[in-house]
C-alpha positions as CSV (number, residue, x, y, z in Angstrom):
1,M,-0.1,0.0,0.1
2,V,1.2,3.6,-0.7
3,N,1.5,5.9,2.1
4,D,0.8,9.7,2.3
5,S,4.6,10.6,2.2
6,E,5.2,8.7,-1.2
7,I,2.1,10.5,-2.9
8,K,3.2,13.9,-1.5
9,R,6.8,13.1,-3.0
10,Y,5.0,13.0,-6.6
11,L,2.6,15.7,-6.0
12,N,5.4,18.1,-5.0
13,D,7.1,17.4,-7.9
14,P,6.9,20.2,-10.2
15,V,8.0,18.3,-13.4
16,F,5.3,15.7,-12.5
17,N,2.5,18.2,-11.9
18,E,3.2,20.1,-15.3
19,L,3.2,16.8,-17.3
20,F,0.1,15.4,-15.6
21,N,-1.7,18.7,-16.0
22,N,-0.6,18.7,-19.6
23,L,-2.0,15.6,-20.0
24,I,-5.4,16.4,-18.4
25,D,-5.9,19.2,-20.6
26,K,-5.1,17.5,-23.8
27,K,-7.8,14.9,-22.7
28,I,-10.3,17.7,-22.0
29,Q,-9.6,19.4,-25.5
30,K,-10.2,15.9,-27.1
31,V,-13.5,15.6,-25.2
32,Y,-14.5,19.0,-26.4
33,K,-14.0,18.4,-29.8
34,A,-16.2,15.3,-29.3
35,L,-18.6,17.6,-27.7
36,E,-18.7,19.9,-30.8
37,I,-20.0,17.1,-33.4
38,A,-22.2,15.1,-30.9
39,V,-25.8,15.5,-31.4
40,E,-27.5,12.9,-29.2
41,L,-28.4,13.9,-25.7
42,P,-26.9,10.9,-23.9
43,V,-23.7,11.3,-25.6
44,I,-23.5,15.0,-24.7
45,Y,-24.1,13.9,-21.0
46,R,-21.4,11.5,-21.0
47,L,-19.1,13.7,-22.8
48,Q,-19.7,16.5,-20.0
49,G,-19.2,13.8,-17.4
50,Q,-16.0,13.2,-18.7
51,V,-15.0,16.7,-18.8
52,E,-16.0,17.2,-15.1
53,A,-14.0,13.9,-14.0
54,Y,-10.8,15.4,-15.8
55,K,-11.2,18.7,-14.0
56,R,-11.9,16.9,-10.5
57,L,-8.5,15.1,-11.3
58,K,-6.7,18.4,-11.6
59,R,-8.1,19.5,-8.3
60,L,-7.3,16.2,-6.6
61,R,-3.8,17.4,-5.5
62,D,-5.3,20.5,-3.6
63,E,-7.8,18.1,-1.7
64,F,-5.3,15.7,-0.9
65,F,-3.3,18.4,0.8
66,V,-6.2,19.6,2.6
67,E,-7.2,16.3,3.9
68,T,-3.7,15.2,5.1
69,D,-2.9,18.5,6.9
């Protein structure tokens, strides 16, 4: 099992954060492009959920530090 100190080591690494955020931003842009061409409501809702999940991943770092302090 991974402990908090190991997680914090990665989360405090600026290179890791930049790469992670860039990856999430690229995935969000890909979903936005799919949203532009989607016409069926269930597909649109699913894509909107994906965007929200990716944005939550970006905020997860801040939430982790609030909970462990």
